[in-house]
PDB file of N, CA, C and O in Angstrom:
ATOM      1  N   MET A   1     105.427 102.330  80.815  1.00  0.00           N
ATOM      2  CA  MET A   1     105.931 102.371  82.169  1.00  0.00           C
ATOM      3  C   MET A   1     105.806 100.975  82.764  1.00  0.00           C
ATOM      4  O   MET A   1     104.862 100.246  82.459  1.00  0.00           O
ATOM      5  N   HIS A   2     106.754 100.606  83.606  1.00  0.00           N
ATOM      6  CA  HIS A   2     106.716  99.302  84.249  1.00  0.00           C
ATOM      7  C   HIS A   2     107.177  99.420  85.693  1.00  0.00           C
ATOM      8  O   HIS A   2     107.798 100.408  86.084  1.00  0.00           O
ATOM      9  N   ALA A   3     106.869  98.415  86.462  1.00  0.00           N
ATOM     10  CA  ALA A   3     107.272  98.384  87.866  1.00  0.00           C
ATOM     11  C   ALA A   3     108.411  97.384  88.030  1.00  0.00           C
ATOM     12  O   ALA A   3     108.514  96.407  87.289  1.00  0.00           O
ATOM     13  N   GLU A   4     109.259  97.650  89.013  1.00  0.00           N
ATOM     14  CA  GLU A   4     110.359  96.753  89.337  1.00  0.00           C
ATOM     15  C   GLU A   4     110.389  96.544  90.839  1.00  0.00           C
ATOM     16  O   GLU A   4     109.916  97.387  91.601  1.00  0.00           O
ATOM     17  N   THR A   5     110.944  95.428  91.258  1.00  0.00           N
ATOM     18  CA  THR A   5     111.184  95.198  92.679  1.00  0.00           C
ATOM     19  C   THR A   5     112.684  95.009  92.890  1.00  0.00           C
ATOM     20  O   THR A   5     113.380  94.462  92.035  1.00  0.00           O
ATOM     21  N   HIS A   6     113.164  95.464  94.027  1.00  0.00           N
ATOM     22  CA  HIS A   6     114.572  95.344  94.378  1.00  0.00           C
ATOM     23  C   HIS A   6     114.665  95.032  95.859  1.00  0.00           C
ATOM     24  O   HIS A   6     113.948  95.629  96.662  1.00  0.00           O
ATOM     25  N   ALA A   7     115.531  94.113  96.231  1.00  0.00           N
ATOM     26  CA  ALA A   7     115.798  93.816  97.641  1.00  0.00           C
ATOM     27  C   ALA A   7     117.092  94.532  98.009  1.00  0.00           C
ATOM     28  O   ALA A   7     118.169  94.173  97.533  1.00  0.00           O
ATOM     29  N   ILE A   8     116.978  95.538  98.852  1.00  0.00           N
ATOM     30  CA  ILE A   8     118.120  96.359  99.248  1.00  0.00           C
ATOM     31  C   ILE A   8     118.248  96.298 100.762  1.00  0.00           C
ATOM     32  O   ILE A   8     117.273  96.577 101.460  1.00  0.00           O
ATOM     33  N   PRO A   9     119.415  95.942 101.298  1.00  0.00           N
ATOM     34  CA  PRO A   9     119.570  95.974 102.752  1.00  0.00           C
ATOM     35  C   PRO A   9     119.556  97.418 103.256  1.00  0.00           C
ATOM     36  O   PRO A   9     120.140  98.309 102.640  1.00  0.00           O
ATOM     37  N   ALA A  10     118.892  97.626 104.361  1.00  0.00           N
ATOM     38  CA  ALA A  10     118.815  98.976 104.931  1.00  0.00           C
ATOM     39  C   ALA A  10     120.179  99.389 105.465  1.00  0.00           C
ATOM     40  O   ALA A  10     120.880  98.608 106.108  1.00  0.00           O
ATOM     41  N   SER A  11     120.531 100.622 105.184  1.00  0.00           N
ATOM     42  CA  SER A  11     121.788 101.167 105.715  1.00  0.00           C
ATOM     43  C   SER A  11     121.455 102.493 106.385  1.00  0.00           C
ATOM     44  O   SER A  11     121.840 103.562 105.911  1.00  0.00           O
ATOM     45  N   GLY A  12     120.736 102.402 107.487  1.00  0.00           N
ATOM     46  CA  GLY A  12     120.269 103.597 108.178  1.00  0.00           C
ATOM     47  C   GLY A  12     118.757 103.572 108.251  1.00  0.00           C
ATOM     48  O   GLY A  12     118.147 102.507 108.158  1.00  0.00           O
ATOM     49  N   PRO A  13     118.144 104.740 108.419  1.00  0.00           N
ATOM     50  CA  PRO A  13     116.682 104.795 108.485  1.00  0.00           C
ATOM     51  C   PRO A  13     116.032 104.234 107.208  1.00  0.00           C
ATOM     52  O   PRO A  13     116.507 104.483 106.101  1.00  0.00           O
ATOM     53  N   ILE A  14     114.953 103.483 107.378  1.00  0.00           N
ATOM     54  CA  ILE A  14     114.284 102.834 106.250  1.00  0.00           C
ATOM     55  C   ILE A  14     113.814 103.859 105.220  1.00  0.00           C
ATOM     56  O   ILE A  14     114.011 103.657 104.021  1.00  0.00           O
ATOM     57  N   ALA A  15     113.199 104.950 105.663  1.00  0.00           N
ATOM     58  CA  ALA A  15     112.689 105.960 104.729  1.00  0.00           C
ATOM     59  C   ALA A  15     113.827 106.535 103.885  1.00  0.00           C
ATOM     60  O   ALA A  15     113.669 106.715 102.677  1.00  0.00           O
ATOM     61  N   ALA A  16     114.955 106.819 104.501  1.00  0.00           N
ATOM     62  CA  ALA A  16     116.097 107.361 103.752  1.00  0.00           C
ATOM     63  C   ALA A  16     116.628 106.337 102.755  1.00  0.00           C
ATOM     64  O   ALA A  16     116.998 106.692 101.636  1.00  0.00           O
ATOM     65  N   THR A  17     116.665 105.066 103.157  1.00  0.00           N
ATOM     66  CA  THR A  17     117.111 104.008 102.252  1.00  0.00           C
ATOM     67  C   THR A  17     116.177 103.898 101.048  1.00  0.00           C
ATOM     68  O   THR A  17     116.634 103.747  99.915  1.00  0.00           O
ATOM     69  N   LEU A  18     114.865 103.975 101.295  1.00  0.00           N
ATOM     70  CA  LEU A  18     113.894 103.907 100.197  1.00  0.00           C
ATOM     71  C   LEU A  18     114.082 105.056  99.203  1.00  0.00           C
ATOM     72  O   LEU A  18     114.136 104.834  97.994  1.00  0.00           O
ATOM     73  N   VAL A  19     114.181 106.268  99.713  1.00  0.00           N
ATOM     74  CA  VAL A  19     114.315 107.439  98.846  1.00  0.00           C
ATOM     75  C   VAL A  19     115.648 107.411  98.104  1.00  0.00           C
ATOM     76  O   VAL A  19     115.689 107.671  96.902  1.00  0.00           O
ATOM     77  N   ASP A  20     116.733 107.101  98.800  1.00  0.00           N
ATOM     78  CA  ASP A  20     118.044 107.049  98.154  1.00  0.00           C
ATOM     79  C   ASP A  20     118.088 105.994  97.059  1.00  0.00           C
ATOM     80  O   ASP A  20     118.626 106.235  95.978  1.00  0.00           O
ATOM     81  N   THR A  21     117.519 104.819  97.340  1.00  0.00           N
ATOM     82  CA  THR A  21     117.505 103.742  96.346  1.00  0.00           C
ATOM     83  C   THR A  21     116.647 104.128  95.152  1.00  0.00           C
ATOM     84  O   THR A  21     117.048 103.910  94.008  1.00  0.00           O
ATOM     85  N   ALA A  22     115.481 104.694  95.398  1.00  0.00           N
ATOM     86  CA  ALA A  22     114.604 105.109  94.298  1.00  0.00           C
ATOM     87  C   ALA A  22     115.297 106.155  93.430  1.00  0.00           C
ATOM     88  O   ALA A  22     115.233 106.089  92.202  1.00  0.00           O
ATOM     89  N   ARG A  23     115.944 107.101  94.056  1.00  0.00           N
ATOM     90  CA  ARG A  23     116.661 108.140  93.311  1.00  0.00           C
ATOM     91  C   ARG A  23     117.800 107.527  92.487  1.00  0.00           C
ATOM     92  O   ARG A  23     117.978 107.864  91.316  1.00  0.00           O
ATOM     93  N   ARG A  24     118.572 106.622  93.111  1.00  0.00           N
ATOM     94  CA  ARG A  24     119.686 105.969  92.422  1.00  0.00           C
ATOM     95  C   ARG A  24     119.218 105.157  91.215  1.00  0.00           C
ATOM     96  O   ARG A  24     119.913 105.089  90.202  1.00  0.00           O
ATOM     97  N   LEU A  25     118.037 104.540  91.324  1.00  0.00           N
ATOM     98  CA  LEU A  25     117.486 103.729  90.235  1.00  0.00           C
ATOM     99  C   LEU A  25     116.781 104.576  89.178  1.00  0.00           C
ATOM    100  O   LEU A  25     116.360 104.057  88.144  1.00  0.00           O
ATOM    101  N   GLY A  26     116.653 105.874  89.433  1.00  0.00           N
ATOM    102  CA  GLY A  26     115.997 106.753  88.471  1.00  0.00           C
ATOM    103  C   GLY A  26     114.478 106.722  88.538  1.00  0.00           C
ATOM    104  O   GLY A  26     113.808 107.075  87.569  1.00  0.00           O
ATOM    105  N   ALA A  27     113.931 106.303  89.673  1.00  0.00           N
ATOM    106  CA  ALA A  27     112.468 106.246  89.826  1.00  0.00           C
ATOM    107  C   ALA A  27     111.876 107.647  89.797  1.00  0.00           C
ATOM    108  O   ALA A  27     112.490 108.607  90.264  1.00  0.00           O
ATOM    109  N   LYS A  28     110.705 107.746  89.254  1.00  0.00           N
ATOM    110  CA  LYS A  28     109.983 109.023  89.207  1.00  0.00           C
ATOM    111  C   LYS A  28     108.874 109.089  90.249  1.00  0.00           C
ATOM    112  O   LYS A  28     108.299 110.152  90.483  1.00  0.00           O
ATOM    113  N   LEU A  29     108.567 107.932  90.886  1.00  0.00           N
ATOM    114  CA  LEU A  29     107.450 107.823  91.817  1.00  0.00           C
ATOM    115  C   LEU A  29     107.714 106.666  92.769  1.00  0.00           C
ATOM    116  O   LEU A  29     108.250 105.634  92.366  1.00  0.00           O
ATOM    117  N   ILE A  30     107.340 106.839  94.028  1.00  0.00           N
ATOM    118  CA  ILE A  30     107.391 105.752  95.004  1.00  0.00           C
ATOM    119  C   ILE A  30     105.957 105.385  95.356  1.00  0.00           C
ATOM    120  O   ILE A  30     105.165 106.243  95.747  1.00  0.00           O
ATOM    121  N   VAL A  31     105.631 104.108  95.216  1.00  0.00           N
ATOM    122  CA  VAL A  31     104.301 103.601  95.547  1.00  0.00           C
ATOM    123  C   VAL A  31     104.439 102.761  96.807  1.00  0.00           C
ATOM    124  O   VAL A  31     105.267 101.852  96.869  1.00  0.00           O
ATOM    125  N   MET A  32     103.627 103.067  97.809  1.00  0.00           N
ATOM    126  CA  MET A  32     103.696 102.294  99.049  1.00  0.00           C
ATOM    127  C   MET A  32     102.341 102.218  99.735  1.00  0.00           C
ATOM    128  O   MET A  32     101.507 103.113  99.602  1.00  0.00           O
ATOM    129  N   GLY A  33     102.142 101.143 100.462  1.00  0.00           N
ATOM    130  CA  GLY A  33     100.921 100.969 101.245  1.00  0.00           C
ATOM    131  C   GLY A  33     101.131 101.494 102.648  1.00  0.00           C
ATOM    132  O   GLY A  33     102.256 101.542 103.144  1.00  0.00           O
ATOM    133  N   LEU A  34     100.047 101.884 103.281  1.00  0.00           N
ATOM    134  CA  LEU A  34     100.088 102.384 104.655  1.00  0.00           C
ATOM    135  C   LEU A  34      99.383 101.393 105.566  1.00  0.00           C
ATOM    136  O   LEU A  34      98.372 100.800 105.188  1.00  0.00           O
ATOM    137  N   PHE A  35      99.916 101.216 106.757  1.00  0.00           N
ATOM    138  CA  PHE A  35      99.283 100.358 107.743  1.00  0.00           C
ATOM    139  C   PHE A  35      98.604 101.224 108.776  1.00  0.00           C
ATOM    140  O   PHE A  35      99.128 102.268 109.163  1.00  0.00           O
ATOM    141  N   GLY A  36      97.444 100.797 109.222  1.00  0.00           N
ATOM    142  CA  GLY A  36      96.716 101.556 110.228  1.00  0.00           C
ATOM    143  C   GLY A  36      97.280 101.344 111.623  1.00  0.00           C
ATOM    144  O   GLY A  36      97.334 100.213 112.108  1.00  0.00           O
ATOM    145  N   ARG A  37      97.691 102.399 112.256  1.00  0.00           N
ATOM    146  CA  ARG A  37      98.141 102.383 113.646  1.00  0.00           C
ATOM    147  C   ARG A  37      97.408 103.493 114.373  1.00  0.00           C
ATOM    148  O   ARG A  37      96.912 104.437 113.757  1.00  0.00           O
ATOM    149  N   SER A  38      97.345 103.371 115.680  1.00  0.00           N
ATOM    150  CA  SER A  38      96.704 104.447 116.425  1.00  0.00           C
ATOM    151  C   SER A  38      97.535 105.714 116.293  1.00  0.00           C
ATOM    152  O   SER A  38      98.752 105.652 116.117  1.00  0.00           O
ATOM    153  N   ARG A  39      96.878 106.858 116.377  1.00  0.00           N
ATOM    154  CA  ARG A  39      97.594 108.134 116.268  1.00  0.00           C
ATOM    155  C   ARG A  39      98.620 108.288 117.389  1.00  0.00           C
ATOM    156  O   ARG A  39      99.697 108.841 117.165  1.00  0.00           O
ATOM    157  N   LEU A  40      98.304 107.811 118.584  1.00  0.00           N
ATOM    158  CA  LEU A  40      99.228 107.916 119.706  1.00  0.00           C
ATOM    159  C   LEU A  40     100.481 107.078 119.448  1.00  0.00           C
ATOM    160  O   LEU A  40     101.599 107.546 119.664  1.00  0.00           O
ATOM    161  N   ARG A  41     100.297 105.864 118.994  1.00  0.00           N
ATOM    162  CA  ARG A  41     101.451 105.001 118.715  1.00  0.00           C
ATOM    163  C   ARG A  41     102.313 105.602 117.610  1.00  0.00           C
ATOM    164  O   ARG A  41     103.540 105.591 117.706  1.00  0.00           O
ATOM    165  N   GLU A  42     101.690 106.118 116.579  1.00  0.00           N
ATOM    166  CA  GLU A  42     102.428 106.750 115.481  1.00  0.00           C
ATOM    167  C   GLU A  42     103.188 107.979 115.987  1.00  0.00           C
ATOM    168  O   GLU A  42     104.331 108.208 115.592  1.00  0.00           O
ATOM    169  N   LEU A  43     102.560 108.762 116.854  1.00  0.00           N
ATOM    170  CA  LEU A  43     103.216 109.952 117.411  1.00  0.00           C
ATOM    171  C   LEU A  43     104.423 109.570 118.257  1.00  0.00           C
ATOM    172  O   LEU A  43     105.476 110.202 118.162  1.00  0.00           O
ATOM    173  N   LEU A  44     104.274 108.540 119.082  1.00  0.00           N
ATOM    174  CA  LEU A  44     105.355 108.139 119.985  1.00  0.00           C
ATOM    175  C   LEU A  44     106.482 107.392 119.272  1.00  0.00           C
ATOM    176  O   LEU A  44     107.658 107.625 119.551  1.00  0.00           O
ATOM    177  N   LEU A  45     106.126 106.508 118.364  1.00  0.00           N
ATOM    178  CA  LEU A  45     107.124 105.649 117.732  1.00  0.00           C
ATOM    179  C   LEU A  45     107.551 106.123 116.347  1.00  0.00           C
ATOM    180  O   LEU A  45     108.549 105.647 115.806  1.00  0.00           O
ATOM    181  N   GLY A  46     106.805 107.050 115.779  1.00  0.00           N
ATOM    182  CA  GLY A  46     107.124 107.469 114.420  1.00  0.00           C
ATOM    183  C   GLY A  46     106.750 106.367 113.455  1.00  0.00           C
ATOM    184  O   GLY A  46     105.905 105.529 113.773  1.00  0.00           O
ATOM    185  N   GLY A  47     107.346 106.350 112.308  1.00  0.00           N
ATOM    186  CA  GLY A  47     107.072 105.299 111.351  1.00  0.00           C
ATOM    187  C   GLY A  47     107.604 105.680 109.996  1.00  0.00           C
ATOM    188  O   GLY A  47     107.860 106.848 109.704  1.00  0.00           O
ATOM    189  N   VAL A  48     107.765 104.662 109.175  1.00  0.00           N
ATOM    190  CA  VAL A  48     108.293 104.881 107.832  1.00  0.00           C
ATOM    191  C   VAL A  48     107.345 105.760 107.032  1.00  0.00           C
ATOM    192  O   VAL A  48     107.791 106.652 106.309  1.00  0.00           O
ATOM    193  N   SER A  49     106.047 105.521 107.151  1.00  0.00           N
ATOM    194  CA  SER A  49     105.076 106.320 106.394  1.00  0.00           C
ATOM    195  C   SER A  49     105.204 107.804 106.729  1.00  0.00           C
ATOM    196  O   SER A  49     105.237 108.647 105.833  1.00  0.00           O
ATOM    197  N   ARG A  50     105.277 108.119 108.021  1.00  0.00           N
ATOM    198  CA  ARG A  50     105.394 109.517 108.443  1.00  0.00           C
ATOM    199  C   ARG A  50     106.704 110.114 107.948  1.00  0.00           C
ATOM    200  O   ARG A  50     106.725 111.247 107.467  1.00  0.00           O
ATOM    201  N   ALA A  51     107.792 109.368 108.060  1.00  0.00           N
ATOM    202  CA  ALA A  51     109.093 109.863 107.598  1.00  0.00           C
ATOM    203  C   ALA A  51     109.078 110.099 106.088  1.00  0.00           C
ATOM    204  O   ALA A  51     109.652 111.075 105.606  1.00  0.00           O
ATOM    205  N   MET A  52     108.426 109.215 105.349  1.00  0.00           N
ATOM    206  CA  MET A  52     108.336 109.395 103.893  1.00  0.00           C
ATOM    207  C   MET A  52     107.529 110.646 103.567  1.00  0.00           C
ATOM    208  O   MET A  52     107.923 111.429 102.703  1.00  0.00           O
ATOM    209  N   LEU A  53     106.405 110.839 104.250  1.00  0.00           N
ATOM    210  CA  LEU A  53     105.585 112.026 103.999  1.00  0.00           C
ATOM    211  C   LEU A  53     106.340 113.303 104.340  1.00  0.00           C
ATOM    212  O   LEU A  53     106.204 114.312 103.648  1.00  0.00           O
ATOM    213  N   ASP A  54     107.124 113.265 105.391  1.00  0.00           N
ATOM    214  CA  ASP A  54     107.842 114.455 105.838  1.00  0.00           C
ATOM    215  C   ASP A  54     109.089 114.753 105.007  1.00  0.00           C
ATOM    216  O   ASP A  54     109.448 115.920 104.845  1.00  0.00           O
ATOM    217  N   ASN A  55     109.758 113.722 104.477  1.00  0.00           N
ATOM    218  CA  ASN A  55     111.094 113.925 103.928  1.00  0.00           C
ATOM    219  C   ASN A  55     111.308 113.508 102.478  1.00  0.00           C
ATOM    220  O   ASN A  55     112.358 113.812 101.911  1.00  0.00           O
ATOM    221  N   SER A  56     110.356 112.827 101.862  1.00  0.00           N
ATOM    222  CA  SER A  56     110.599 112.336 100.506  1.00  0.00           C
ATOM    223  C   SER A  56     110.751 113.481  99.510  1.00  0.00           C
ATOM    224  O   SER A  56     109.972 114.434  99.507  1.00  0.00           O
ATOM    225  N   THR A  57     111.758 113.364  98.678  1.00  0.00           N
ATOM    226  CA  THR A  57     111.969 114.345  97.611  1.00  0.00           C
ATOM    227  C   THR A  57     111.367 113.860  96.303  1.00  0.00           C
ATOM    228  O   THR A  57     111.416 114.563  95.294  1.00  0.00           O
ATOM    229  N   LEU A  58     110.801 112.660  96.315  1.00  0.00           N
ATOM    230  CA  LEU A  58     110.124 112.107  95.146  1.00  0.00           C
ATOM    231  C   LEU A  58     108.621 112.070  95.416  1.00  0.00           C
ATOM    232  O   LEU A  58     108.201 111.982  96.570  1.00  0.00           O
ATOM    233  N   PRO A  59     107.809 112.138  94.357  1.00  0.00           N
ATOM    234  CA  PRO A  59     106.361 112.008  94.563  1.00  0.00           C
ATOM    235  C   PRO A  59     106.010 110.636  95.158  1.00  0.00           C
ATOM    236  O   PRO A  59     106.650 109.628  94.859  1.00  0.00           O
ATOM    237  N   LEU A  60     104.986 110.632  95.999  1.00  0.00           N
ATOM    238  CA  LEU A  60     104.526 109.399  96.646  1.00  0.00           C
ATOM    239  C   LEU A  60     103.095 109.092  96.212  1.00  0.00           C
ATOM    240  O   LEU A  60     102.267 109.995  96.091  1.00  0.00           O
ATOM    241  N   LEU A  61     102.814 107.819  95.981  1.00  0.00           N
ATOM    242  CA  LEU A  61     101.453 107.326  95.774  1.00  0.00           C
ATOM    243  C   LEU A  61     101.201 106.375  96.934  1.00  0.00           C
ATOM    244  O   LEU A  61     101.802 105.304  97.013  1.00  0.00           O
ATOM    245  N   LEU A  62     100.305 106.775  97.834  1.00  0.00           N
ATOM    246  CA  LEU A  62     100.057 106.012  99.057  1.00  0.00           C
ATOM    247  C   LEU A  62      98.665 105.407  99.023  1.00  0.00           C
ATOM    248  O   LEU A  62      97.707 106.044  98.586  1.00  0.00           O
ATOM    249  N   ALA A  63      98.564 104.152  99.495  1.00  0.00           N
ATOM    250  CA  ALA A  63      97.273 103.478  99.582  1.00  0.00           C
ATOM    251  C   ALA A  63      97.128 102.909 100.979  1.00  0.00           C
ATOM    252  O   ALA A  63      98.073 102.353 101.538  1.00  0.00           O
ATOM    253  N   HIS A  64      95.929 103.052 101.540  1.00  0.00           N
ATOM    254  CA  HIS A  64      95.674 102.546 102.891  1.00  0.00           C
ATOM    255  C   HIS A  64      94.757 101.350 102.792  1.00  0.00           C
ATOM    256  O   HIS A  64      94.405 100.757 103.812  1.00  0.00           O
TER     257      HIS A  64
END
């Protein structure tokens, strides 16, 4: 198994772009880091991490 990097311009929500690109490339797993934000800020503004957790159809490996 190996890792690859790709620079893809966003075409809509970032989380959807990540999942669509990973699926198109045949990825079996998405690995991403999480940034610490206050719970209130995350609730009000949302975030890519929350959208990925809520909507990803691929397995996620998250590190904080």
